[in-house]
C-alpha positions in Angstrom: -13.9 -7.5 -14.6 -10.7 -6.8 -12.9 -9.8 -4.5 -9.9 -8.9 -5.7 -6.5 -9.8 -2.5 -4.8 -12.8 0.0 -4.9 -14.4 2.7 -2.9 -17.8 4.1 -3.4 -21.2 4.6 -2.0 -23.6 1.8 -1.0 -26.6 2.0 -3.4 -28.7 -0.6 -1.4 -28.1 -3.1 1.2 -30.0 -5.9 2.8 -27.6 -6.0 5.8 -28.1 -4.0 8.9 -24.4 -3.0 8.8 -24.9 -0.7 5.8 -27.5 1.7 4.4 -28.0 3.5 1.2 -25.5 6.5 1.1 -22.8 5.0 3.2 -19.4 5.6 2.0 -17.3 2.2 1.9 -13.9 0.7 0.9 -13.1 -2.8 -0.2 -9.4 -4.3 -0.6 -8.6 -7.6 -1.4 -11.1 -10.6 -0.9 -10.2 -11.9 -4.4 -12.4 -9.3 -5.8 -11.6 -9.0 -9.6 -10.5 -12.4 -9.6 -13.5 -14.5 -8.4 -16.1 -11.8 -8.8 -16.6 -8.5 -10.5 -14.0 -6.0 -9.2 -13.2 -2.2 -8.9 -13.2 -1.4 -12.5 -16.9 -2.2 -12.7 -19.3 0.7 -12.4 -21.3 -1.3 -9.8 -20.4 -4.3 -7.6 -22.3 -6.7 -5.4 -20.2 -8.0 -2.5 -20.7 -9.4 1.0 -21.4 -6.8 3.7 -18.4 -8.3 5.7 -15.9 -7.4 2.9 -16.6 -3.7 3.2 -15.0 -1.2 5.6 -16.4 2.3 6.4 -14.5 5.0 4.5 -13.0 7.4 7.1 -14.5 10.7 7.1 -11.2 12.6 6.3 -10.6 10.3 3.4 -12.1 10.6 -0.1 -12.8 7.6 -2.4 -9.9 9.1 -4.7 -7.5 9.1 -1.8 -8.5 5.6 -0.5 -7.8 4.1 -3.9 -4.5 5.9 -4.1 -3.6 3.9 -1.0 -5.2 0.7 -2.1 -4.1 -2.8 -0.9 -0.4 -2.0 -1.5 -0.7 0.8 1.0 -2.8 -1.0 3.3 -0.3 -4.0 3.4 2.7 -1.7 3.7 1.3 0.3 6.6 0.1 -3.0 8.4 3.8 -4.3 8.1 5.2 -1.1 9.5 2.8 -1.2 12.3 3.6 -4.7 13.0 7.5 -3.9 13.1 6.9 -1.2 15.5 4.6 -3.3 17.7 7.7 -5.7 17.8 9.7 -2.9 19.1 11.4 -1.5 16.0 12.2 2.1 16.3 14.1 4.6 14.0 17.4 4.6 16.1 18.0 0.9 15.5 19.7 1.3 12.2 18.4 0.6 8.6 15.4 -1.3 7.7 15.8 -3.4 4.6 12.8 -3.5 2.0 13.0 -6.3 -0.4 10.9 -6.0 -3.6 11.3 -2.2 -3.1 10.3 -1.3 -6.7 6.9 -3.1 -6.4 3.7 -1.6 -4.9 4.0 -2.6 -1.3 7.8 -2.0 -1.2 7.7 1.4 -2.6 4.8 2.5 -0.2 6.5 1.0 2.8 9.8 3.0 1.9 7.6 6.1 1.8 6.1 5.2 5.1 9.2 4.4 6.8 11.1 7.6 5.6 8.4 9.9 6.9 8.5 8.0 10.2 12.1 8.8 10.4 13.7 5.3 9.5 16.8 4.8 7.5 15.7 2.6 4.6 18.0 0.3 2.5 16.1 -0.9 -0.6 16.6 -4.2 -2.8 15.1 -5.0 -6.1 15.6 -7.6 -8.8 15.6 -5.2 -11.6 16.8 -1.8 -12.9 14.1 0.3 -11.4 16.5 2.0 -9.0 15.2 5.6 -9.9 11.8 4.7 -8.5 13.3 3.6 -5.3 15.5 6.7 -4.9 12.6 8.9 -5.5 10.7 7.1 -2.7 13.4 8.1 0.0 15.6 4.9 0.3 19.0 5.7 1.5 20.6 2.7 -0.1 19.7 0.8 -3.2 20.7 -2.8 -4.4 19.6 -4.2 -7.7 20.9 -7.2 -9.7 24.2 -5.6 -9.4 26.3 -6.6 -6.3 27.3 -3.2 -4.9 25.2 -1.1 -2.9 24.4 2.5 -4.1 24.0 5.5 -2.1 21.0 7.3 -3.3 21.6 10.5 -1.5 24.7 11.0 -3.2 22.9 10.9 -6.6 24.9 7.8 -7.9 21.6 5.7 -8.3 
């Protein structure tokens, strides 16, 4: 059963970390690949694979973020931990039309960064909608999204 992410309610647990009724999230851990995944109605996983669902986040919101959002946010946090600030110029996002890239563009734009996006395919409109300032596809020239030429 596929599905690399899931969020839900613990039905039962033998682990002292979790009790019936706890709201949890799981991302990654090869779920959906090596064991039943998030498309299943129920899943049995290791307690160590679960994370408590933040109180202000619904299970639906958690799944909208998913592994791509989690990965993108961790990447942005790491860039900032290494001193990157919005006033230092554009940040290039490669693979920008994919899940992680498109979420990274949105996060960076909200934080005030200028984003240049690169993708290997003709999906430039997705990137433009996600707030990139410049977009490059397989075409060699850069396109300015804010001018509407993408």
